[in-house]
C-alpha positions as CSV (number, residue, x, y, z in Angstrom):
1,M,0.0,0.0,0.0
2,D,1.2,3.5,-0.7
3,S,1.5,6.0,2.1
4,R,-1.8,7.7,1.4
5,A,-3.6,4.4,1.6
6,V,-1.9,3.5,4.9
7,T,-2.8,7.0,6.3
8,A,-6.4,6.5,5.2
9,V,-6.6,3.0,6.8
10,N,-5.0,4.3,10.0
11,T,-7.4,7.2,10.2
12,A,-10.4,4.9,9.6
13,M,-9.2,2.6,12.4
14,G,-8.9,5.5,14.7
15,V,-12.5,6.5,13.8
16,A,-13.6,2.9,14.6
17,S,-11.9,3.1,18.0
18,Y,-13.6,6.4,18.7
19,L,-17.0,5.0,17.7
20,D,-16.4,2.1,20.0
21,G,-15.7,4.6,22.8
22,I,-19.0,6.3,22.3
23,A,-20.9,2.9,22.2
24,E,-21.4,2.9,18.4
25,R,-20.2,-0.6,18.0
26,K,-22.2,-1.4,14.8
27,R,-20.8,1.6,13.0
28,A,-17.3,0.8,14.3
29,N,-17.5,-2.7,13.0
30,D,-18.8,-1.4,9.6
31,V,-15.7,0.8,9.4
32,R,-13.4,-2.1,10.3
33,R,-15.1,-4.3,7.7
34,L,-14.6,-1.7,5.0
35,C,-10.9,-1.5,5.9
36,R,-10.5,-5.2,5.6
37,S,-12.4,-5.3,2.4
38,N,-10.3,-2.5,0.9
39,A,-7.1,-4.3,1.9
40,S,-8.4,-7.5,0.4
41,Y,-9.2,-5.8,-2.9
42,R,-5.8,-4.1,-3.0
43,T,-4.0,-7.4,-2.5
44,R,-6.1,-9.2,-5.2
45,L,-5.5,-6.3,-7.7
46,S,-1.7,-6.4,-7.0
47,T,-1.7,-10.2,-7.6
48,L,-3.6,-9.8,-10.9
49,H,-1.3,-7.0,-12.0
50,R,1.8,-9.1,-11.3
51,D,0.3,-12.1,-13.2
52,N,-0.6,-9.9,-16.1
53,I,3.0,-8.6,-16.4
54,Q,4.3,-12.2,-16.3
55,L,1.9,-13.3,-18.9
56,R,2.8,-10.4,-21.2
57,A,6.5,-11.2,-20.8
58,R,5.8,-14.9,-21.7
59,V,3.7,-13.9,-24.8
60,A,6.5,-11.6,-25.9
61,E,9.1,-14.3,-25.4
62,L,7.0,-16.8,-27.5
63,E,6.4,-14.3,-30.2
64,A,10.1,-13.7,-30.4
65,G,10.6,-17.4,-31.0
66,G,11.9,-18.3,-27.6
67,A,9.6,-21.3,-27.2
């Protein structure tokens, strides 16, 4: 994650803690769930991007006759 994403997640987790402190547990859990979901999507996108780069490199190698 880049620094802006880390800052946003840390801020959101701070908000969730604050919500817990004022007995807004459902909202706090919703914020935490969004943070986890966001991290999961970022991880999956990163994996797909890496796989795409590897596949493109392999296709270029095959097209160049390196089979």
